MDTraj code that builds the backbone (N, CA, C; nanometers):
import mdtraj as md
import numpy as np

residues = "MET THR GLU ASP SER HIS PRO ALA PRO ASP ARG LEU ILE PHE CYS CYS SER GLY ALA SER ASN VAL GLY VAL LEU SER PHE LYS ALA ALA ILE GLN LEU ALA GLN ASP GLY PHE GLY ALA PHE SER CYS ILE ALA GLY ILE GLY SER ARG ASN PRO PRO MET ILE ARG ALA ALA LYS SER ALA ARG GLU ARG VAL VAL ILE ASP GLY CYS PRO VAL GLY CYS ALA ARG LYS ILE MET ASP ALA ASN LEU ILE SER ILE ASP ARG TYR VAL VAL VAL SER GLU LEU GLY ILE GLY LYS THR HIS THR PHE ASP ILE GLU ASN SER ASP VAL VAL ALA VAL VAL GLU GLU VAL LYS LEU HIS LYS GLU GLY ALA LEU PRO VAL THR ARG LEU VAL GLY ASN ASP LEU VAL LYS ARG GLU ASP GLY ALA".split()
xyz = np.array([
    [6.6213, 11.0985, 8.1732],
    [6.7411, 11.1726, 8.1387],
    [6.7372, 11.2035, 7.9897],
    [6.7640, 11.3274, 7.9558],
    [6.7715, 11.3659, 7.8155],
    [6.9070, 11.4262, 7.7888],
    [6.9387, 11.4383, 7.6620],
    [7.0684, 11.4976, 7.6271],
    [7.0786, 11.6399, 7.6787],
    [6.9662, 11.7117, 7.6828],
    [6.9679, 11.8517, 7.7244],
    [6.9710, 11.8697, 7.8753],
    [6.9334, 11.7652, 7.9509],
    [6.9193, 11.7831, 8.0948],
    [7.0491, 11.7624, 8.1730],
    [7.1484, 11.7007, 8.1124],
    [7.2729, 11.6733, 8.1842],
    [7.3927, 11.7088, 8.0973],
    [7.4931, 11.7742, 8.1576],
    [7.6147, 11.7976, 8.0790],
    [7.6876, 11.6665, 8.0546],
    [7.7734, 11.6646, 7.9544],
    [7.8513, 11.5447, 7.9247],
    [7.9368, 11.5104, 8.0462],
    [7.9358, 11.3844, 8.0879],
    [8.0178, 11.3453, 8.2027],
    [8.1659, 11.3541, 8.1689],
    [8.2458, 11.3814, 8.2712],
    [8.3896, 11.3922, 8.2530],
    [8.4515, 11.2554, 8.2281],
    [8.4342, 11.1632, 8.3206],
    [8.4926, 11.0297, 8.3088],
    [8.3915, 10.9286, 8.3636],
    [8.3608, 10.8277, 8.2840],
    [8.2716, 10.7207, 8.3270],
    [8.3505, 10.5919, 8.3434],
    [8.3163, 10.5155, 8.4456],
    [8.3837, 10.3900, 8.4770],
    [8.2835, 10.2757, 8.4600],
    [8.3207, 10.1795, 8.3772],
    [8.2386, 10.0609, 8.3534],
    [8.3193, 9.9396, 8.3952],
    [8.2511, 9.8342, 8.4417],
    [8.3255, 9.7157, 8.4817],
    [8.2468, 9.5883, 8.4594],
    [8.3218, 9.4829, 8.4505],
    [8.2697, 9.3476, 8.4572],
    [8.2264, 9.3261, 8.6020],
    [8.1269, 9.2455, 8.6216],
    [8.0978, 9.2006, 8.7582],
    [8.0652, 9.0522, 8.7524],
    [8.1462, 8.9815, 8.6745],
    [8.1263, 8.8394, 8.6489],
    [8.1357, 8.7529, 8.7728],
    [8.0947, 8.6299, 8.7578],
    [8.0838, 8.5355, 8.8684],
    [8.2171, 8.4687, 8.8998],
    [8.3141, 8.5509, 8.9379],
    [8.4462, 8.5006, 8.9750],
    [8.5135, 8.6044, 9.0638],
    [8.6259, 8.5663, 9.1197],
    [8.6999, 8.6611, 9.2022],
    [8.7429, 8.7846, 9.1234],
    [8.7841, 8.7674, 8.9961],
    [8.8299, 8.8832, 8.9185],
    [8.7130, 8.9720, 8.8770],
    [8.5938, 8.9144, 8.8637],
    [8.4742, 8.9952, 8.8391],
    [8.4416, 9.0804, 8.9607],
    [8.4494, 9.0196, 9.0789],
    [8.4268, 9.0932, 9.2034],
    [8.5324, 9.2034, 9.2183],
    [8.6576, 9.1716, 9.1849],
    [8.7642, 9.2723, 9.1926],
    [8.7374, 9.3890, 9.0986],
    [8.6909, 9.3594, 8.9787],
    [8.6575, 9.4652, 8.8831],
    [8.5532, 9.5587, 8.9418],
    [8.4492, 9.5000, 8.9969],
    [8.3388, 9.5748, 9.0553],
    [8.3855, 9.6586, 9.1745],
    [8.4598, 9.5959, 9.2651],
    [8.5085, 9.6671, 9.3837],
    [8.6043, 9.7811, 9.3459],
    [8.6885, 9.7579, 9.2456],
    [8.7805, 9.8633, 9.2015],
    [8.7032, 9.9797, 9.1412],
    [8.5996, 9.9506, 9.0627],
    [8.5185, 10.0580, 9.0038],
    [8.4514, 10.1407, 9.1132],
    [8.4000, 10.0742, 9.2145],
    [8.3393, 10.1462, 9.3267],
    [8.4427, 10.2340, 9.3958],
    [8.5615, 10.1776, 9.4214],
    [8.6667, 10.2543, 9.4895],
    [8.7081, 10.3760, 9.4076],
    [8.7230, 10.3575, 9.2765],
    [8.7589, 10.4699, 9.1892],
    [8.6537, 10.5801, 9.1961],
    [8.5269, 10.5424, 9.1955],
    [8.4192, 10.6419, 9.2054],
    [8.4225, 10.7113, 9.3413],
    [8.4423, 10.6346, 9.4481],
    [8.4497, 10.6933, 9.5820],
    [8.5700, 10.7856, 9.5970],
    [8.6770, 10.7562, 9.5234],
    [8.7965, 10.8416, 9.5258],
    [8.7782, 10.9682, 9.4430],
    [8.6679, 10.9785, 9.3692],
    [8.6445, 11.0947, 9.2847],
    [8.7124, 11.0859, 9.1489],
    [8.7593, 10.9673, 9.1117],
    [8.8295, 10.9492, 8.9850],
    [8.7342, 10.9572, 8.8659],
    [8.6095, 10.9223, 8.8874],
    [8.5085, 10.9269, 8.7819],
    [8.3760, 10.8806, 8.8370],
    [8.2757, 10.8766, 8.7513],
    [8.1435, 10.8306, 8.7910],
    [8.1268, 10.6856, 8.7490],
    [8.0819, 10.6041, 8.8413],
    [8.0571, 10.4631, 8.8140],
    [7.9311, 10.4544, 8.7289],
    [7.9409, 10.3868, 8.6168],
    [7.8273, 10.3736, 8.5270],
    [7.7937, 10.2266, 8.5073],
    [7.6794, 10.2001, 8.4458],
    [7.6223, 10.0665, 8.4403],
    [7.6456, 9.9989, 8.3055],
    [7.7303, 9.8966, 8.3039],
    [7.7555, 9.8230, 8.1799],
    [7.6304, 9.7479, 8.1352],
    [7.5446, 9.7073, 8.2287],
    [7.4193, 9.6397, 8.1915],
    [7.3277, 9.7358, 8.1160],
    [7.3301, 9.8619, 8.1530],
    [7.2503, 9.9609, 8.0806],
    [7.2962, 9.9768, 7.9375],
    [7.4260, 9.9694, 7.9168],
    [7.4801, 9.9753, 7.7811],
    [7.4421, 9.8474, 7.7069],
    [7.4570, 9.7342, 7.7722],
    [7.4238, 9.6059, 7.7114],
    [7.2770, 9.5944, 7.6749],
    [7.1912, 9.6608, 7.7513],
    [7.0475, 9.6566, 7.7225],
    [7.0075, 9.7613, 7.6185],
    [7.1083, 9.8306, 7.5679],
    [7.0892, 9.9323, 7.4638],
    [6.9980, 10.0460, 7.5101],
    [7.0174, 10.0894, 7.6340],
    [6.9423, 10.2010, 7.6908],
    [6.9920, 10.3306, 7.6265],
    [6.9097, 10.3953, 7.5437],
    [6.9572, 10.5121, 7.4675],
    [7.0190, 10.6247, 7.5514],
    [6.9579, 10.6673, 7.6636],
    [7.0231, 10.7742, 7.7405],
    [7.1598, 10.7347, 7.7954],
    [7.1740, 10.6076, 7.8361],
    [7.3024, 10.5628, 7.8896],
    [7.4081, 10.5555, 7.7796],
    [7.3670, 10.5115, 7.6622],
    [7.4606, 10.5065, 7.5494],
    [7.5028, 10.6468, 7.5094],
    [7.4085, 10.7399, 7.5044],
    [7.4427, 10.8803, 7.4719],
    [7.5410, 10.9363, 7.5736],
    [7.5143, 10.9089, 7.7017],
    [7.6039, 10.9588, 7.8071],
    [7.7435, 10.9007, 7.7911],
    [7.7513, 10.7709, 7.7630],
    [7.8822, 10.7066, 7.7465],
    [7.9564, 10.7642, 7.6274],
    [7.8860, 10.7841, 7.5177],
    [7.9512, 10.8375, 7.3979],
    [7.9938, 10.9824, 7.4147],
    [7.9228, 11.0574, 7.4982],
    [7.9568, 11.1991, 7.5148],
    [8.0584, 11.2239, 7.6253],
    [8.0892, 11.1211, 7.7039],
    [8.1874, 11.1380, 7.8117],
    [8.3233, 11.1744, 7.7533],
    [8.3964, 11.2534, 7.8274],
    [8.5318, 11.2892, 7.7845],
    [8.6220, 11.1665, 7.7850],
    [8.5976, 11.0761, 7.8818],
    [8.6807, 10.9565, 7.8934],
    [8.5970, 10.8405, 7.9455],
    [8.6259, 10.7226, 7.8919],
    [8.5588, 10.6003, 7.9320],
    [8.6626, 10.5006, 7.9818],
    [8.6427, 10.4514, 8.1043],
    [8.7305, 10.3525, 8.1663],
    [8.6543, 10.2206, 8.1701],
    [8.7188, 10.1131, 8.1273],
    [8.6571, 9.9807, 8.1331],
    [8.7524, 9.8865, 8.2066],
    [8.6969, 9.8169, 8.3060],
    [8.7731, 9.7185, 8.3817],
    [8.7055, 9.5839, 8.3589],
    [8.7778, 9.4920, 8.2964],
    [8.7289, 9.3559, 8.2764],
    [8.8019, 9.2641, 8.3730],
    [8.7348, 9.1575, 8.4140],
    [8.7972, 9.0621, 8.5047],
    [8.8961, 8.9705, 8.4364],
    [8.8624, 8.9264, 8.3158],
    [8.9453, 8.8270, 8.2476],
    [8.9480, 8.8539, 8.0974],
    [9.0276, 8.7788, 8.0229],
    [9.0418, 8.8031, 7.8799],
    [8.9158, 8.7782, 7.7963],
    [8.8129, 8.7172, 7.8547],
    [8.6876, 8.7023, 7.7805],
    [8.6374, 8.8411, 7.7388],
    [8.6602, 8.9408, 7.8231],
    [8.6348, 9.0796, 7.7866],
    [8.4884, 9.1176, 7.7681],
    [8.4023, 9.0713, 7.8535],
    [8.2588, 9.0976, 7.8381],
    [8.2258, 9.2471, 7.8369],
    [8.2825, 9.3238, 7.9294],
    [8.2526, 9.4673, 7.9334],
    [8.3021, 9.5355, 7.8052],
    [8.4231, 9.4993, 7.7598],
    [8.4749, 9.5554, 7.6348],
    [8.3842, 9.5197, 7.5182],
    [8.3385, 9.3951, 7.5123],
    [8.2528, 9.3518, 7.4026],
    [8.1189, 9.4261, 7.4028],
    [8.0662, 9.4551, 7.5205],
    [7.9427, 9.5327, 7.5289],
    [7.9659, 9.6734, 7.4752],
    [8.0768, 9.7343, 7.5123],
    [8.1092, 9.8683, 7.4611],
    [8.1281, 9.8638, 7.3098],
    [8.2034, 9.7645, 7.2615],
    [8.2268, 9.7503, 7.1177],
    [8.0962, 9.7325, 7.0415],
    [8.0060, 9.6490, 7.0929],
    [7.8792, 9.6216, 7.0248],
    [7.7937, 9.7470, 7.0121],
    [7.8166, 9.8433, 7.1006],
    [7.7405, 9.9676, 7.0981],
    [7.8214, 10.0846, 7.0419],
    [7.9356, 10.0513, 6.9791],
    [8.0231, 10.1501, 6.9148],
    [8.0638, 10.2628, 7.0092],
    [8.1035, 10.2229, 7.1302],
    [8.1497, 10.3187, 7.2302],
    [8.2991, 10.2964, 7.2492],
    [8.3780, 10.3986, 7.2233],
    [8.5226, 10.3836, 7.2355],
    [8.5635, 10.3753, 7.3824],
    [8.6806, 10.3178, 7.4048],
    [8.7349, 10.2966, 7.5391],
    [8.8679, 10.3699, 7.5482],
    [8.8820, 10.4509, 7.6526],
    [9.0039, 10.5294, 7.6686],
    [9.1052, 10.4663, 7.7631],
    [9.0588, 10.3966, 7.8643],
    [9.1460, 10.3243, 7.9576],
    [9.0877, 10.1858, 7.9736],
    [9.1721, 10.0841, 7.9593],
    [9.1232, 9.9463, 7.9669],
    [9.2186, 9.8615, 8.0494],
    [9.1636, 9.7957, 8.1506],
    [9.2423, 9.7094, 8.2381],
    [9.1729, 9.5739, 8.2476],
    [9.2529, 9.4670, 8.2356],
    [9.2038, 9.3307, 8.2559],
    [9.2689, 9.2794, 8.3839],
    [9.1877, 9.2539, 8.4842],
    [9.2379, 9.2174, 8.6167],
    [9.3288, 9.0949, 8.6119],
    [9.2902, 8.9917, 8.5387],
    [9.3708, 8.8689, 8.5366],
    [9.5067, 8.8894, 8.4709],
    [9.5231, 8.9972, 8.3952],
    [9.6533, 9.0278, 8.3354],
    [9.7462, 9.0994, 8.4325],
    [9.6987, 9.1220, 8.5549],
    [9.7813, 9.1857, 8.6572],
    [9.8441, 9.0805, 8.7492],
    [9.8384, 8.9548, 8.7075],
    [9.8964, 8.8477, 8.7867],
    [9.8017, 8.7918, 8.8915],
    [9.6745, 8.8255, 8.8811],
    [9.5743, 8.7747, 8.9740],
    [9.5010, 8.6606, 8.9041],
    [9.5144, 8.5397, 8.9573],
    [9.4532, 8.4237, 8.8946],
    [9.3018, 8.4236, 8.9113],
    [9.2338, 8.3788, 8.8074],
    [9.0873, 8.3721, 8.8106],
    [9.0429, 8.2443, 8.8793],
    [8.9515, 8.2582, 8.9760],
    [8.8888, 8.1441, 9.0412],
    [8.7379, 8.1673, 9.0407],
    [8.6643, 8.0645, 9.0684],
    [8.5189, 8.0808, 9.0728],
    [8.4699, 8.0885, 9.2167],
    [8.5505, 8.1566, 9.2968],
    [8.5122, 8.1902, 9.4331],
    [8.5000, 8.3424, 9.4370],
    [8.4527, 8.3922, 9.5460],
    [8.4375, 8.5376, 9.5577],
    [8.5310, 8.5944, 9.6626],
    [8.6325, 8.5159, 9.6978],
    [8.7306, 8.5598, 9.7961],
    [8.8302, 8.6531, 9.7288],
    [8.8406, 8.7728, 9.7820],
    [8.9357, 8.8696, 9.7268],
    [9.0153, 8.9324, 9.8405],
    [9.1282, 8.9844, 9.8033],
    [9.2142, 9.0547, 9.8985],
    [9.2035, 9.2052, 9.8717],
    [9.1975, 9.2829, 9.9776],
    [9.1906, 9.4279, 9.9600],
    [9.3127, 9.4791, 9.8837],
    [9.4275, 9.4145, 9.9025],
    [9.5484, 9.4572, 9.8309],
    [9.5311, 9.4414, 9.6800],
    [9.4520, 9.3429, 9.6369],
    [9.4256, 9.3262, 9.4940],
    [9.3358, 9.4384, 9.4413],
    [9.2385, 9.4816, 9.5224],
    [9.1545, 9.5951, 9.4833],
    [9.2428, 9.7177, 9.4641],
    [9.3326, 9.7402, 9.5582],
    [9.4250, 9.8540, 9.5505],
    [9.5102, 9.8445, 9.4239],
    [9.5578, 9.7254, 9.3908],
    [9.6409, 9.7070, 9.2708],
    [9.5632, 9.7410, 9.1437],
    [9.4380, 9.7006, 9.1366],
    [9.3566, 9.7306, 9.0179],
    [9.3318, 9.8814, 9.0087],
    [9.2974, 9.9433, 9.1194],
    [9.2742, 10.0887, 9.1214],
    [9.3994, 10.1623, 9.0753],
    [9.5145, 10.1229, 9.1269],
    [9.6401, 10.1882, 9.0880],
    [9.6694, 10.1683, 8.9397],
    [9.6417, 10.0503, 8.8864],
    [9.6651, 10.0234, 8.7445],
    [9.5778, 10.1140, 8.6573],
    [9.4521, 10.1300, 8.6944],
    [9.3637, 10.2190, 8.6179],
    [9.4181, 10.3613, 8.6221],
    [9.4579, 10.4070, 8.7372],
    [9.5074, 10.5446, 8.7518],
    [9.6406, 10.5662, 8.6806],
    [9.7206, 10.4594, 8.6628],
    [9.8503, 10.4716, 8.5961],
    [9.8398, 10.5049, 8.4478],
    [9.7314, 10.4613, 8.3853],
    [9.7153, 10.4914, 8.2427],
    [9.7163, 10.6421, 8.2254],
    [9.7996, 10.6894, 8.1356],
    [9.8159, 10.8330, 8.1180],
    [9.6940, 10.8952, 8.0523],
    [9.6487, 11.0034, 8.1128],
    [9.5385, 11.0768, 8.0538],
    [9.5862, 11.1372, 7.9227],
    [9.5011, 11.1367, 7.8252],
    [9.5375, 11.1901, 7.6949],
    [9.6022, 11.0871, 7.6054],
    [9.6251, 10.9662, 7.6582],
    [9.6797, 10.8604, 7.5735],
    [9.5760, 10.8239, 7.4681],
    [9.6214, 10.7636, 7.3605],
    [9.5293, 10.7260, 7.2547],
    [9.4277, 10.6252, 7.3074],
    [9.3011, 10.6360, 7.2628],
    [9.2000, 10.5404, 7.3075],
    [9.2366, 10.3979, 7.2678],
    [9.1856, 10.3030, 7.3429],
    [9.2055, 10.1617, 7.3119],
    [9.1336, 10.1279, 7.1818],
    [9.0147, 10.1864, 7.1650],
    [8.9374, 10.1664, 7.0425],
    [8.8959, 10.3024, 6.9884],
    [8.8658, 10.3065, 6.8596],
    [8.8192, 10.4315, 6.7990],
    [8.7236, 10.3990, 6.6864],
    [8.6402, 10.4962, 6.6525],
    [8.5447, 10.4785, 6.5440],
    [8.6081, 10.5172, 6.4112],
    [8.5895, 10.4325, 6.3114],
    [8.6301, 10.4623, 6.1742],
    [8.5050, 10.4366, 6.0906],
    [8.4417, 10.5438, 6.0462],
    [8.3129, 10.5286, 5.9801],
    [8.2144, 10.4714, 6.0802],
    [8.1563, 10.3588, 6.0475],
    [8.0652, 10.2914, 6.1400],
    [8.1297, 10.1728, 6.2089],
    [8.2615, 10.1609, 6.2003],
    [8.3312, 10.0475, 6.2593],
    [8.4163, 10.0917, 6.3775],
    [8.4159, 10.0111, 6.4797],
    [8.5018, 10.0337, 6.5943],
    [8.6259, 9.9499, 6.5747],
    [8.7419, 10.0117, 6.5743],
    [8.8667, 9.9380, 6.5526],
    [8.9586, 9.9560, 6.6728],
    [9.0392, 9.8542, 6.6976],
    [9.1341, 9.8580, 6.8071],
    [9.2549, 9.9400, 6.7653],
    [9.2984, 10.0292, 6.8532],
    [9.4195, 10.1068, 6.8264],
    [9.5379, 10.0265, 6.8725],
    [9.6266, 9.9968, 6.7801],
    [9.7474, 9.9230, 6.8172],
    [9.8728, 10.0028, 6.7859],
    [9.8661, 10.0833, 6.6818],
    [9.9841, 10.1554, 6.6384],
    [9.9701, 10.3069, 6.6488],
    [9.8633, 10.3516, 6.7168],
    [9.8427, 10.4947, 6.7290],
    [9.7782, 10.5575, 6.6083],
    [9.7398, 10.4792, 6.5082],
    [9.6764, 10.5333, 6.3866],
    [9.5318, 10.5674, 6.4133],
])
top = md.Topology()
chain = top.add_chain()
for i, resn in enumerate(residues, 1):
    res = top.add_residue(resn, chain, resSeq=i)
    for name in ("N", "CA", "C"):
        top.add_atom(name, md.element.get_by_symbol(name[0]), res)
traj = md.Trajectory(xyz[None], top)
C-alpha cells in the first residue's frame, strides 16, 4: 500500500482486544461497527508495530475512532505514541460494564458499546490534537 494507491479513508475504527471481557467487547463492537458500515476496522497492532503505511492511513483518515476496554487505555496509548489524533473515544468499563478476566460477554453489552460510539457527535472536537510535535488532550476545546 502506498500513499498514492489508496484515497484517504473516511473513518477508521481501532480497538483494544485485551485479555478480558471488556477487551472482547471492544473487539466485537469494532467488528459490528464495521459490519454496519460505520467505518473501516483497522489494526491497532499495525500502528503499535510502527507500520508506515498503516500510520499514514490513520493520520490521513477524516476520523479516527478508538475503543478501549478499560482505563489502562492501551489502544489510546498506541495512538498517542504514534502522534495520531483520536476523534471518538470510548472506554467500555466506563459504561458500567465491570472488567473481569473471563471472555463471557452479553450481546446487549456489544449493542451498548456500538450505540455509545455512534452517539458521539460528528464534528466534535478531537479527543487529542497535535501541537507542534506533541499530542495533547483536548479538555477545554482549545
